[in-house]
C-alpha positions as CSV (number, residue, x, y, z in Angstrom):
1,M,36.4,66.7,65.4
2,S,36.2,63.8,62.9
3,N,36.5,64.7,59.2
4,L,34.2,61.8,58.4
5,D,31.0,63.8,58.4
6,K,32.2,67.4,59.0
7,V,30.9,70.3,57.0
8,S,33.4,73.0,56.0
9,V,31.5,76.3,55.7
10,V,33.2,78.9,53.5
11,M,32.3,82.5,54.2
12,P,34.1,85.4,52.2
13,V,33.9,88.8,53.9
14,Y,34.5,92.2,52.5
15,N,33.4,95.2,54.6
16,G,30.6,93.2,56.2
17,E,30.6,94.7,59.7
18,T,26.8,95.3,59.8
19,S,25.8,91.8,59.0
20,V,28.7,89.3,59.4
21,L,28.1,88.5,63.1
22,E,24.5,87.5,62.4
23,S,25.6,85.3,59.5
24,I,28.3,83.7,61.7
25,D,25.9,83.0,64.5
26,S,23.4,81.4,62.2
27,I,26.0,78.9,61.2
28,L,27.5,78.2,64.6
29,S,24.0,77.6,66.1
30,Q,23.2,74.8,63.6
31,K,21.5,71.8,65.1
32,Y,24.1,69.8,63.1
33,S,27.2,70.8,65.0
34,S,29.9,68.8,63.2
35,L,31.3,71.8,61.2
36,E,34.1,74.2,60.8
37,L,33.5,77.8,59.7
38,I,36.2,79.2,57.5
39,V,35.9,83.0,57.4
40,I,38.1,84.7,54.7
41,D,38.5,88.4,55.2
42,D,39.2,89.9,51.8
43,C,41.2,92.9,53.1
44,S,38.2,94.7,54.6
45,T,38.6,98.4,55.4
46,D,35.9,98.4,58.1
47,R,35.7,96.6,61.5
48,S,34.9,93.2,59.9
49,L,38.1,91.5,60.8
50,S,38.0,92.7,64.4
51,I,34.4,91.5,64.8
52,I,35.3,88.1,63.3
53,K,38.3,87.7,65.6
54,Q,36.3,88.5,68.7
55,R,33.6,85.9,67.8
56,A,36.2,83.3,67.1
57,L,37.4,83.5,70.7
58,L,34.1,82.0,71.7
59,D,34.0,79.0,69.3
60,S,37.0,76.9,68.3
61,R,35.2,75.7,65.2
62,M,36.0,79.0,63.5
63,V,39.1,79.4,61.2
64,I,40.1,82.8,60.1
65,I,42.0,83.6,56.9
66,S,43.1,87.2,56.4
67,L,44.1,88.1,52.8
68,P,46.8,90.7,52.4
69,D,45.0,92.4,49.5
70,N,41.5,92.6,48.0
71,R,41.2,89.7,45.6
72,G,37.4,89.4,45.0
73,V,34.8,86.9,46.1
74,A,35.9,83.9,43.9
75,S,39.5,84.1,45.1
76,A,38.4,84.5,48.7
77,R,36.1,81.4,48.4
78,N,38.9,79.5,46.8
79,A,41.2,80.2,49.8
80,G,38.5,78.8,52.1
81,I,37.9,75.8,49.9
82,E,41.6,75.0,49.8
83,A,41.8,75.2,53.6
84,S,38.7,73.1,54.2
85,T,39.1,69.7,56.0
86,G,35.6,68.4,56.0
87,R,33.8,65.8,53.9
88,Y,31.3,68.5,52.8
89,I,31.8,72.0,51.6
90,A,29.0,74.6,52.0
91,F,28.8,78.4,51.3
92,C,27.4,81.3,53.1
93,D,28.2,85.0,52.3
94,A,28.6,87.5,55.1
95,D,25.1,89.1,54.6
96,D,23.1,85.8,54.4
97,I,21.5,83.7,57.1
98,W,21.0,80.0,57.6
99,L,17.9,78.5,59.3
100,S,19.0,76.4,62.3
101,D,18.0,73.0,60.7
102,K,19.6,73.6,57.3
103,L,22.6,71.2,57.7
104,E,20.5,68.6,59.5
105,K,18.0,68.4,56.6
106,Q,20.7,68.3,54.0
107,I,22.9,65.7,55.5
108,A,19.8,63.5,55.8
109,A,19.1,64.2,52.1
110,F,22.7,63.2,51.1
111,E,22.3,59.9,53.0
112,A,18.9,59.2,51.3
113,T,19.8,60.2,47.7
114,R,23.6,59.8,47.3
115,A,23.6,63.1,45.4
116,A,26.9,65.0,45.1
117,I,25.3,68.4,45.5
118,C,22.3,69.4,47.7
119,F,20.5,72.8,47.7
120,G,17.1,74.2,48.5
121,S,14.6,77.0,48.6
122,Y,15.4,80.3,50.4
123,A,13.7,83.4,51.6
124,L,14.5,86.9,50.4
125,I,15.0,89.7,53.0
126,D,15.9,93.4,52.8
127,E,18.8,95.2,54.4
128,K,16.8,95.4,57.7
129,G,15.8,91.7,57.7
130,A,12.2,92.2,56.5
131,Y,10.7,89.3,54.5
132,L,10.3,90.0,50.8
133,G,9.3,86.6,49.4
134,T,10.6,83.1,48.8
135,R,12.6,81.5,45.9
136,K,11.1,78.0,45.8
137,V,12.6,75.0,44.1
138,P,10.7,71.7,43.5
139,E,11.9,68.7,45.3
140,G,14.0,66.2,43.4
141,F,17.0,65.8,41.1
142,I,17.8,68.5,38.5
143,S,19.6,67.7,35.2
144,L,22.5,69.4,33.6
145,Q,20.2,70.5,30.8
146,E,17.9,72.3,33.2
147,M,20.9,74.1,34.7
148,L,22.0,75.3,31.2
149,F,19.0,77.5,31.0
150,F,19.7,79.3,34.3
151,N,21.3,78.8,37.7
152,R,18.8,77.0,39.9
153,I,21.2,76.6,42.8
154,G,21.1,79.3,45.5
155,N,24.7,79.5,46.6
156,L,23.8,80.0,50.3
157,T,21.8,76.8,50.3
158,S,24.4,74.6,48.6
159,I,26.5,71.7,49.9
160,I,29.0,69.5,48.0
161,D,29.9,66.0,49.1
162,L,33.7,65.6,48.4
163,D,33.4,61.9,48.6
164,L,31.6,62.1,45.2
165,C,33.5,64.9,43.5
166,A,36.8,66.7,43.7
167,K,37.2,70.0,45.5
168,P,35.9,72.8,43.2
169,L,37.5,76.1,42.4
170,Q,35.7,79.3,41.3
171,L,36.9,81.4,38.4
172,P,37.2,85.2,38.8
173,I,34.3,85.9,36.5
174,K,30.7,87.1,36.9
175,H,28.3,84.3,38.0
176,E,31.3,82.4,39.4
177,D,29.1,80.1,41.4
178,Y,27.0,79.2,38.3
179,A,30.2,78.3,36.4
180,M,31.3,76.1,39.3
181,W,28.0,74.2,39.4
182,L,27.9,73.6,35.7
183,S,31.5,72.4,35.7
184,L,30.8,69.9,38.5
185,M,27.7,68.6,36.8
186,M,29.5,68.3,33.4
187,G,31.9,66.1,35.3
188,G,29.1,63.8,36.4
189,A,28.0,65.3,39.8
190,T,24.3,64.9,40.5
191,A,22.3,67.7,42.2
192,Y,19.3,67.2,44.5
193,A,16.9,70.0,45.5
194,L,15.0,70.2,48.8
195,S,11.8,72.2,48.7
196,D,12.3,73.2,52.3
197,C,13.4,76.8,52.9
198,L,17.0,76.6,54.2
199,G,18.1,80.2,54.6
200,C,17.7,83.9,53.9
201,Y,19.3,85.8,51.1
202,R,19.7,89.5,51.7
203,I,18.7,91.9,48.9
204,H,20.5,95.2,48.8
205,S,22.0,97.6,46.2
206,G,25.2,95.6,46.1
207,N,23.8,92.3,45.0
208,I,20.9,93.1,42.7
209,T,21.7,92.4,39.0
210,K,20.0,95.5,37.6
211,N,21.2,95.2,34.1
212,K,19.6,92.1,32.6
213,F,21.5,92.5,29.3
214,H,24.9,92.2,31.2
215,S,23.5,89.2,33.1
216,A,22.6,87.5,29.8
217,V,26.1,88.2,28.4
218,W,27.8,86.6,31.4
219,H,25.5,83.6,31.0
220,Y,26.4,83.3,27.3
221,K,30.1,83.6,28.0
222,I,30.0,80.9,30.6
223,L,28.3,78.5,28.3
224,K,30.5,79.3,25.3
225,D,33.9,80.0,26.9
226,I,33.9,77.8,30.0
227,L,31.7,74.9,29.0
228,C,32.7,75.2,25.3
229,L,29.2,74.8,23.9
230,K,28.8,75.7,20.2
231,R,27.8,79.3,19.6
232,I,24.3,78.5,18.5
233,S,23.7,76.3,21.5
234,A,25.0,79.0,23.9
235,I,22.7,81.6,22.3
236,Y,19.7,79.2,22.5
237,F,20.1,78.4,26.2
238,T,20.8,82.0,27.0
239,I,17.7,83.4,25.3
240,M,15.4,80.6,26.4
241,G,16.9,80.8,29.9
242,R,15.9,84.5,30.2
243,I,12.3,83.6,29.3
244,L,12.2,80.6,31.6
245,L,13.7,82.6,34.4
246,F,11.1,85.4,34.0
247,I,8.3,82.8,34.1
248,D,9.9,81.1,37.2
249,R,10.0,84.5,39.0
250,L,6.3,85.1,38.3
251,S,5.3,81.7,39.8
């Protein structure tokens, strides 16, 4: 497989036995087939690793990394990023699902826009797969300033072109993907949004941010401590971001 146009898909797994196979199959059945799927088992205590190994016997595009101890999602993703060999890096967690034309649409968007990051809209589903709604994004480029208010990039829909920016790494903090996108864009990476629905994000008790205050604190800390914004600017973007996010969710 040539690395020229290959997509390296990074999938961290921790105790995902009930959903990981569906997530894997949604990637391996992509219409755009030039990919590798790097599955990082973060020392699962259930049958996840066994399920992953059995599926890998059927498709040589799968690469398995088994961590000796539980390190958290950021470290697991970093292990996958470091092992990647493709031009592009994409992300999918072990409870999310891609639509079959996701990569096909995004590779075409890269060629048309020359953006460094591409993402899109996505559906929300519950633990049983029932449709709950759609998080829509408007078509077009987004600016760094827009991203300072709140994270507009759904991680499961994102792809990075490594021809245009260096391999990213995620910090072991809350909202690790948000910090990564901001760091890339601070370095000059451009981001393009497709309005098309590209995947399904599974809502369950483990991934709902119930405490809005804590979410705002994490947001503030990323702006102040990671991006090194002045305190007053970090406070402004955090407060206004909560308001804009609330309005966005109502639309």
